[in-house]
N, C-alpha and C positions, 0 to 999 in steps of 0.2 A: 366289296364292290368289284374287286378284280377277279373274283371266283367265276369259274364257268359253271353255270347253273343249268340243270336239265329239268324239263317238265314233260311228263308222260301223261297224256290225256287218254282215257280208256275208250270212249265211245265216239261214234260218228257225230260230227258237229251239225247234224240236222236238228238236234234238240236245242231249243233256245237256252236251256240251263247250261249245256256244255259250251255253247258259243260264249256265253257270258263268263263262265268259269275260266276258259282259256284266255279271254281278253283281260280279265282281272289279274291273272298271273303276269301277262305281258305288261300291263299298265303299272303294276306294283314294282316289277323288276326295273322298269324304266325310271320310275319315281325314285327308287332308292339307289339308282346308278349302276345296276348290274350291266357290265359291258358286253357279256356274251350269254345269251339265253338260248339254249337248244330246246326246240319243241318237237314233240312227236305225237301222232295220233294212232292208236291201235285199231281203230275201226271196228271195235267190239270183238276183237280176236285176242284171246289170252296169249297165244303163242307169239303174236306180233308184239304185244306189250312187253313180253319178256325180252325179245330180241331188240326192241326199241331201246329199252333200258340198258341192255348190254352194249348196244352201239353208242349210246351217249357216254357210257363209262369209257369206252375205247377212244372217244373223241375228247377225253379229258375232263368230263364233268366232275366237279368237286363237291357238289351238293345236288340232291335230287328231290323233286317234288313229284309225287305219284298219286294220280287219281285212279285207284285200282278198279279193274273191271269186275273182279270177284273178290270175296274175302279169302279164298284159297287159291293157290296156284302160282303165286308170284315168288315162291321160295327161291327158285334158281336166280332170279334177278336180285332179290334181297341179299342172297349169299355172295353174288358177284360184287355188289356194292360194299358189303362188309369186308370182303377180301381186299378191296382197294381203300378201305377206311373212309368211304364216302357216306356221309350221313343222308338218311332218307326221311322226308316228311310225307306222311300219307294224308290225303285230304278227301273229304266227302264220304269215303267208305273205309271202314276199318278192315284190316287184314288179320287173319287168325295166326299171328306170329307174335313174338315177344317184344313189347315196347322196351326201348332203351337197349335192346340187344339186336333185333333184326331191323328196327327202324327207330328213329329218334322220338317221334311223337305223331299223334293224329290230330288233325284240325277238322272239325265238322260239327254237325248238329246232333242233338239228342233226338234220335229217330223214334224212340218209344214215345216221347213227349209229343212229337209231331203226329203220331197215330192217335194219341189221346185227344189232341186238339181237333183232328178231323172227325173223330167220333162225337165230340161235343157239338161240332157244327152240324153233324148229321142228326143228332138228337134234337137240336133246336129246330132244324128245318122240317123235321117230320113229326114233331110233337111227341117223340119217343115211341112211335108206332109205325113200323114199316117192315117190308121184306127187302133185304139189301144183298146185292151181289158185290163182292170185292174184286176189283181189278188189281192184281198184284204186279209188282215190278219184276225184274229179272230174278230168277232163282239163283241161289249160291252167293248172295251177298247180304251183309247185315242190314242194309237199308230196308230191303223187302221184309226180312224177318222181324226186325224191330218195329217198323211202322205197323205191320200187321198185328203184332202182339199188343202194341199200345192201343190200337183201334178196337180189337176184339175184347181185350180185357176191360176197356172203358165201357163198351156197349153192355157187356155182361154185368158190370157193376152198377151202371147208371140207368140202363134202359132195357128192362126185361121184355118190353113190348116190341123191340126190334129183333127180327129173326134174320140171321145171316144164312142165306139160302145157297150161296155158291162162292167159291174162291178160285180164280183162274188167272194165270199170268198173261200180261200184255207186253212183257219184256221191256217196259219203259219206252215203248215205241207207239206213237200216235196211231199209225195205220194198223198195227197188230192189235192194239187196245180196242180200236173201233170194231175190228173184225170179231174179236172175242166177245165184246159186249153185245154186238148184234146177235151172236149165237146164244148168249146167256138170256137175253130178252125173249128170244123165240122159244127157248126151252122153258 
């Protein structure tokens, strides 16, 4: 309870998920009696997330919760935390680093399973026959890779009548996703 805890949010909080995620961290910290919670937002910039984490360490953070922007690239921040013996919990996205060495643990979803569930819903909605365009999340993180794998594998296994005709990133942003989908529909 007396520890200084730092939370590094990765993306702009225009996304309802990110708003809820940050609020849940704040609420839980208050609930368990954390006296000092440092919060930062990298605004979807990896270099800012690294410097944010390093800044929280210099402010005396004794435990870090990190929602990584990408699966790769946070190594300098993780090394800085390790040098100060500050444990790191990653949430929402996995990092391509060693658990129990570079970070304590990961707390998040089974993204392959999420992709499979989305495929099952698509199969049900289309009766197993459709041409489908996949609007991907941001490149470079396990969420996009794993959800896509789960979806594609489930479609191949369960619905040969569904043809995946395109896959393109919308960067997890509503405006970008709408723009990309409009182009895919036209093409």
